[in-house]
ChimeraX commands (.cxc) that place a marker at each C-alpha (Angstrom):
marker #1 position 38.45,-46.11,81.21 radius 0.5
marker #1 position 40.29,-45.97,78.09 radius 0.5
marker #1 position 42.88,-43.29,77.70 radius 0.5
marker #1 position 40.88,-41.63,74.90 radius 0.5
marker #1 position 37.82,-41.36,77.10 radius 0.5
marker #1 position 39.85,-40.24,80.07 radius 0.5
marker #1 position 41.41,-37.46,78.09 radius 0.5
marker #1 position 38.03,-36.43,76.67 radius 0.5
marker #1 position 36.47,-36.37,80.21 radius 0.5
marker #1 position 39.35,-34.27,81.61 radius 0.5
marker #1 position 39.19,-31.90,78.59 radius 0.5
marker #1 position 35.49,-31.43,79.17 radius 0.5
marker #1 position 36.09,-30.77,82.92 radius 0.5
marker #1 position 38.71,-28.10,82.03 radius 0.5
marker #1 position 36.46,-26.53,79.39 radius 0.5
marker #1 position 33.63,-26.29,81.89 radius 0.5
marker #1 position 35.92,-24.73,84.56 radius 0.5
marker #1 position 37.15,-22.18,82.10 radius 0.5
marker #1 position 33.67,-21.32,80.91 radius 0.5
marker #1 position 32.58,-20.94,84.52 radius 0.5
marker #1 position 35.51,-18.73,85.43 radius 0.5
marker #1 position 35.22,-16.53,82.39 radius 0.5
marker #1 position 31.51,-16.22,82.93 radius 0.5
marker #1 position 32.11,-15.00,86.60 radius 0.5
marker #1 position 34.81,-12.59,85.34 radius 0.5
marker #1 position 32.65,-10.89,82.89 radius 0.5
marker #1 position 29.46,-11.13,84.85 radius 0.5
marker #1 position 27.66,-13.48,82.35 radius 0.5
marker #1 position 25.39,-15.79,84.51 radius 0.5
marker #1 position 24.43,-17.92,81.53 radius 0.5
marker #1 position 28.09,-18.74,80.71 radius 0.5
marker #1 position 28.82,-19.47,84.37 radius 0.5
marker #1 position 25.88,-21.85,84.56 radius 0.5
marker #1 position 26.74,-23.58,81.30 radius 0.5
marker #1 position 30.38,-24.12,82.54 radius 0.5
marker #1 position 29.17,-25.42,85.85 radius 0.5
marker #1 position 26.83,-27.81,84.11 radius 0.5
marker #1 position 29.52,-29.04,81.59 radius 0.5
marker #1 position 31.96,-29.66,84.45 radius 0.5
marker #1 position 29.36,-31.48,86.58 radius 0.5
marker #1 position 28.47,-33.69,83.58 radius 0.5
marker #1 position 32.12,-34.71,83.13 radius 0.5
marker #1 position 32.53,-35.15,86.86 radius 0.5
marker #1 position 29.62,-37.58,86.93 radius 0.5
marker #1 position 30.92,-39.45,83.94 radius 0.5
marker #1 position 34.30,-39.88,85.54 radius 0.5
marker #1 position 32.66,-41.09,88.78 radius 0.5
marker #1 position 30.67,-43.66,86.91 radius 0.5
marker #1 position 33.90,-45.03,85.30 radius 0.5
marker #1 position 35.69,-45.18,88.58 radius 0.5
marker #1 position 32.76,-47.02,90.19 radius 0.5
marker #1 position 32.77,-49.60,87.37 radius 0.5
marker #1 position 36.44,-50.10,87.68 radius 0.5
marker #1 position 36.09,-50.62,91.47 radius 0.5
marker #1 position 33.62,-53.41,90.92 radius 0.5
marker #1 position 35.72,-55.10,88.34 radius 0.5
marker #1 position 38.57,-55.62,90.82 radius 0.5
marker link #1:1,2 radius 0.2
marker link #1:2,3 radius 0.2
marker link #1:3,4 radius 0.2
marker link #1:4,5 radius 0.2
marker link #1:5,6 radius 0.2
marker link #1:6,7 radius 0.2
marker link #1:7,8 radius 0.2
marker link #1:8,9 radius 0.2
marker link #1:9,10 radius 0.2
marker link #1:10,11 radius 0.2
marker link #1:11,12 radius 0.2
marker link #1:12,13 radius 0.2
marker link #1:13,14 radius 0.2
marker link #1:14,15 radius 0.2
marker link #1:15,16 radius 0.2
marker link #1:16,17 radius 0.2
marker link #1:17,18 radius 0.2
marker link #1:18,19 radius 0.2
marker link #1:19,20 radius 0.2
marker link #1:20,21 radius 0.2
marker link #1:21,22 radius 0.2
marker link #1:22,23 radius 0.2
marker link #1:23,24 radius 0.2
marker link #1:24,25 radius 0.2
marker link #1:25,26 radius 0.2
marker link #1:26,27 radius 0.2
marker link #1:27,28 radius 0.2
marker link #1:28,29 radius 0.2
marker link #1:29,30 radius 0.2
marker link #1:30,31 radius 0.2
marker link #1:31,32 radius 0.2
marker link #1:32,33 radius 0.2
marker link #1:33,34 radius 0.2
marker link #1:34,35 radius 0.2
marker link #1:35,36 radius 0.2
marker link #1:36,37 radius 0.2
marker link #1:37,38 radius 0.2
marker link #1:38,39 radius 0.2
marker link #1:39,40 radius 0.2
marker link #1:40,41 radius 0.2
marker link #1:41,42 radius 0.2
marker link #1:42,43 radius 0.2
marker link #1:43,44 radius 0.2
marker link #1:44,45 radius 0.2
marker link #1:45,46 radius 0.2
marker link #1:46,47 radius 0.2
marker link #1:47,48 radius 0.2
marker link #1:48,49 radius 0.2
marker link #1:49,50 radius 0.2
marker link #1:50,51 radius 0.2
marker link #1:51,52 radius 0.2
marker link #1:52,53 radius 0.2
marker link #1:53,54 radius 0.2
marker link #1:54,55 radius 0.2
marker link #1:55,56 radius 0.2
marker link #1:56,57 radius 0.2
view
């Protein structure tokens, strides 16, 4: 994974976690779900990159 993609993925994970936390704090279920989905998407992307790197070795 290139450093730019890695930073982008980490930023998206952090953004999703923040949205989820803020949504829980204010009681907004939609924001909580949106943050959870965004974080899950970034987690899956990171897992895919790690799997590809494992097969290249």
